C-alpha positions as CSV (number, residue, x, y, z in Angstrom):
1,M,-31.2,-26.3,-80.4
2,R,-32.8,-23.4,-78.9
3,T,-33.1,-19.6,-80.2
4,Y,-31.5,-17.0,-77.9
5,Y,-31.9,-13.3,-78.5
6,F,-29.0,-10.8,-77.4
7,D,-30.5,-7.4,-76.5
8,I,-28.4,-4.5,-76.0
9,R,-29.5,-2.3,-73.0
10,D,-28.4,1.0,-71.4
11,G,-31.7,2.1,-70.0
12,V,-33.3,1.7,-73.5
13,P,-33.2,-1.8,-75.1
14,V,-32.1,-2.5,-78.7
15,R,-33.8,-5.7,-79.5
16,D,-32.4,-8.5,-81.5
17,K,-35.2,-9.7,-83.8
18,A,-33.2,-12.5,-85.6
19,G,-31.8,-14.5,-82.7
20,L,-29.1,-17.2,-82.7
21,E,-29.6,-20.9,-82.4
22,L,-27.3,-22.4,-79.8
23,A,-27.0,-25.8,-77.9
24,S,-27.5,-24.4,-74.3
25,D,-27.9,-21.4,-71.9
26,G,-24.1,-21.9,-71.4
27,A,-23.4,-21.2,-74.9
28,A,-25.5,-18.4,-75.0
29,I,-24.0,-16.7,-72.2
30,A,-20.4,-17.2,-73.5
31,H,-21.7,-15.8,-76.8
32,S,-22.7,-12.5,-75.0
33,K,-19.4,-12.4,-73.4
34,G,-17.7,-12.2,-76.8
35,L,-20.2,-9.6,-77.9
36,A,-19.7,-7.4,-74.9
37,D,-15.9,-7.8,-75.6
38,K,-16.3,-6.8,-79.2
39,V,-18.0,-3.7,-78.3
40,R,-15.6,-2.8,-75.6
41,K,-12.9,-3.3,-78.1
42,E,-14.5,-1.3,-80.7
43,K,-15.8,1.6,-78.4
44,P,-13.4,1.7,-75.3
45,K,-15.4,4.4,-73.7
46,G,-19.2,4.0,-73.6
47,H,-22.2,4.1,-71.4
48,P,-21.3,2.7,-68.2
49,E,-24.6,0.9,-67.8
50,L,-24.3,-0.8,-71.2
51,Q,-25.3,-4.7,-71.1
52,V,-25.7,-7.6,-73.4
53,V,-28.8,-9.2,-72.3
54,V,-29.7,-12.9,-73.2
55,I,-33.2,-13.9,-73.7
56,D,-34.4,-17.3,-74.6
57,E,-37.1,-18.2,-76.9
58,S,-39.8,-18.4,-74.2
59,G,-39.0,-14.9,-73.3
60,R,-37.0,-15.6,-69.9
61,E,-34.0,-13.7,-69.3
62,V,-30.9,-15.8,-69.1
63,H,-28.2,-13.5,-68.3
64,R,-26.8,-10.1,-68.5
65,E,-23.3,-9.5,-69.3
66,P,-21.9,-5.8,-68.6
67,V,-20.0,-4.3,-71.6
68,Y,-18.0,-2.1,-69.4
69,P,-17.5,-4.1,-65.8
70,G,-16.3,-1.9,-62.9
71,A,-17.2,1.2,-64.8
72,P,-18.5,3.8,-62.4
73,R,-22.1,4.6,-62.7
């Protein structure tokens, strides 16, 4: 198991300090999609550049999941 961090970014990052242990990059990417979906449902109109950024325990960026895909920038 590896630790992954899920930062929220729209220009200024909000850092995830706790992280989450998951089995793989794929599991972390799936989790980021769920987080983005949850934010989108709770706040249908938000900053068009908002993203969930997945960082692994070594500091490598694994994935960027847009919260509002297709939103005008």
